[in-house]
N, C-alpha and C positions, 0 to 999 in steps of 0.2 A: 408749738410757741413759735407766737410771729416773729419776723424778722424786723431790723428798724425801717427797711426800706418800705415791708408789708405794713406796718403799724402807721408811719405816715400816711399809704395811698389810702388805709382806712379811715384814719383822722379826717384826712380830705376829700371821705366821699359823704362824711355826716353833712346832711342838707343845710344849706347857709354857710358851709367852713368859706373862708377865704385865705387861710393862714393858718398852717403847721410847722409844729417846731419839736423835735427832742433836745432839752437840754439839758448838759452833764452839770447836780445843781452843788455841785461841789467845787467844780474851777468858775461856772457861769460860762462856759461854753457850746454852740450849737452841735447838736452830736448832726443830726440833718434838721433840712426843712426843705418846706414848698411852698412858695409865694407867686402869687403873680402882680404884684402891688409892689415889686420892687424895693421890700424892706432890707436893711442891713442887719442879717441875723445875728451877726457876733455882739453890734451891739444891742440888739432886741434882746438877745439869751441873758446877756450881762445884767440890765433892768431887769429884766424879770425875773434873775434869781437876785437881786436885792430888795425888789419886792415882795419877793417869798420871807424872805431873812429877815426884813425889818417887822414884819406880819407876825411872823412866828415869834421875835423879840416882842412884840407889844403884846401878844394874847399873853406867853409867860409872864409877864409883869403882870398884868392884868387879872392873872391865875395862879396868885405865887404855891405855893407846894405840889402842884400840878403838872403832870408832865403834857405837855402842849405837841398834840400832834396833827398837820395839818393833813386832810386826804383831797380833797379840791378847793379853788380857791374862786371866785369867780366877781369879776369887774365889768357894771356896767355903762356905758357912754352914752353919748348922744348917737354916738354913729353904730355902735354894736354890744355884742356881747364876748369876754375873753375869760375862755376858763382855762385853768392851769391843773391837773391833775400831779399828785406827786407821789415815786413810786420807789419801792427798793427790787431790783434786778438782780440777774445772777451776772451781770456785765460790770463793768470795773467799779459800779457805785450808784449813788441815786440817783434816778432820772425824772425830769419833770417833763409831763406833754401839757404845750398848750393848743390851743386852738384860738383863733379871731372868726366869728361868725357876725353873717350880716344880721343884723335889728332885726330889719324887716322879713327875711328869709328863711331863720330859722326857727328850732323851738328847742329853748332851752333845756327844757327835763329830756327831752328826748338824746341832744348833744348830750349830757352829763351823763344819762343812762348808757348809751354809746362810749363814753370814754372810759368810762367803769368795767364796761367788757372791754374794750381793746388793753387797758390797762393789764388785767386780768390775763387772757392772753400773751400780753410780752411777757410777763412775768414767770408764766406757768412752767416748768420743768418741762 
């Protein structure tokens, strides 16, 4: 099983990764953060958590009677890709792995695949 620091290092080793964060999805607090861009981790974590909650709520309303569980979420902007991977952990509660990728230097399919592998290694007992 990966530790939190190793997990974050693995996420930052994804080609094109600019920022990486582990977020406690329940509290909206940053558990761990790595960035060279000077991002406010606590504000960013809270905003990402709200975006996930709003998306989950919107999808639940769009699919009445179905249970909606988001595995991952992708947002593409003019500057890059933002990938979020939700996971249940053996830690205190649900975590979100977030990575911001440079749009020119990243391979989105590879990044998504790597996040799936990292999240599996983090949650394996």
